[in-house]
C-alpha positions in Angstrom: -52.8 -36.3 -41.2 -54.2 -34.8 -38.0 -52.8 -33.4 -34.8 -54.6 -33.6 -31.4 -53.0 -31.3 -28.8 -53.2 -32.2 -25.1 -54.1 -35.8 -25.7 -54.2 -37.9 -22.5 -55.2 -41.2 -24.1 -56.0 -42.5 -27.6 -57.5 -45.5 -29.1 -54.9 -47.3 -31.3 -57.0 -48.9 -34.0 -54.2 -51.0 -35.4 -54.1 -53.1 -32.3 -57.6 -52.3 -30.9 -56.7 -50.8 -27.5 -56.3 -47.6 -25.6 -52.9 -46.0 -24.8 -52.2 -43.4 -22.2 -49.8 -40.6 -22.8 -47.8 -38.4 -20.5 -49.2 -35.0 -19.6 -48.7 -32.2 -22.2 -48.6 -34.6 -25.2 -49.7 -33.9 -28.7 -50.5 -36.8 -31.0 -50.2 -37.0 -34.8 -52.4 -39.5 -36.5 -54.2 -40.9 -39.5 -51.7 -39.9 -42.3 -52.4 -41.1 -45.8 -50.9 -40.3 -49.2 -52.6 -41.3 -52.4 -50.6 -44.0 -54.1 -50.3 -41.8 -57.3 -48.7 -39.1 -55.1 -46.2 -41.2 -53.2 -42.5 -40.7 -53.6 -42.7 -36.9 -53.9 -41.9 -36.0 -50.3 -45.4 -34.9 -49.5 -45.6 -37.0 -46.3 -42.2 -35.8 -45.1 -43.2 -32.2 -45.7 -46.5 -32.7 -44.0 -44.8 -34.2 -40.9 -42.4 -31.3 -40.7 -45.2 -28.7 -41.1 -47.3 -30.2 -38.3 -44.2 -30.5 -36.1 -43.7 -26.8 -36.8 -47.3 -26.1 -35.7 -46.8 -28.2 -32.6 -43.9 -26.0 -31.6 -46.3 -23.0 -31.3 -48.6 -24.8 -28.8 -47.5 -23.6 -25.4 -46.7 -26.3 -22.8 -46.3 -29.1 -25.3 -43.6 -31.4 -24.0 -44.1 -34.6 -26.1 -45.3 -35.5 -29.6 -46.3 -39.0 -30.4 -47.0 -40.7 -33.8 -47.8 -44.4 -34.3 -47.1 -46.6 -37.3 -47.5 -50.3 -38.0 -44.2 -52.1 -37.7 -44.2 -53.3 -41.3 -44.8 -49.9 -42.8 -41.1 -49.2 -43.7 -41.6 -46.2 -45.9 -43.6 -44.4 -43.2 -41.2 -45.4 -40.5 -38.3 -44.0 -42.5 -40.1 -40.7 -43.0 -41.1 -40.4 -39.4 -37.6 -41.1 -38.2 -36.2 -38.6 -40.8 -38.6 -36.0 -39.3 -36.8 -36.5 -36.0 -39.0 -39.0 -34.1 -37.3 -41.7 -32.0 -38.7 -45.1 -31.4 -40.3 -45.3 -28.0 -42.1 -48.7 -27.7 -44.4 -51.1 -29.4 -47.9 -52.3 -28.7 -48.5 -55.9 -29.5 -51.9 -57.6 -29.4 -51.8 -61.3 -28.9 -55.0 -63.2 -29.3 -55.5 -66.8 -28.3 -58.8 -68.6 -28.2 -60.7 -65.4 -28.6 -59.0 -63.6 -25.7 -56.6 -60.7 -26.3 -53.7 -59.6 -24.3 -51.7 -56.4 -25.0 -48.0 -55.8 -24.4 -46.0 -52.6 -24.6 -42.3 -53.1 -25.1 -41.3 -56.0 -22.9 -43.9 -55.9 -20.2 -47.7 -56.5 -20.1 -49.5 -53.3 -20.3 -52.8 -51.9 -19.0 -53.6 -51.2 -22.6 -57.0 -52.7 -23.1 -60.6 -51.9 -24.0 -62.0 -49.2 -21.7 
């Protein structure tokens, strides 16, 4: 996994759109554990280590991480590390035109 400090916006590949973050945000992304190594707590330890590193970055107020809604093992590890659910980005495509929604309202999340 990776950490990007002071991220203002990020392209969310899973839904194909940009998302803007509040000021002083760090973003954790692109985590992967080899299938043969899963179930050993490596992901959880990696999350905690990076969160520990984030704590040393002066001025950081928020830390975000995204996960596909159907990735239950990752969601459990993320919540166990202390993250709280914030919102969802949903891409709805109809007749070749995509619309993005965050939470309950339509978002400005779209290709820039």
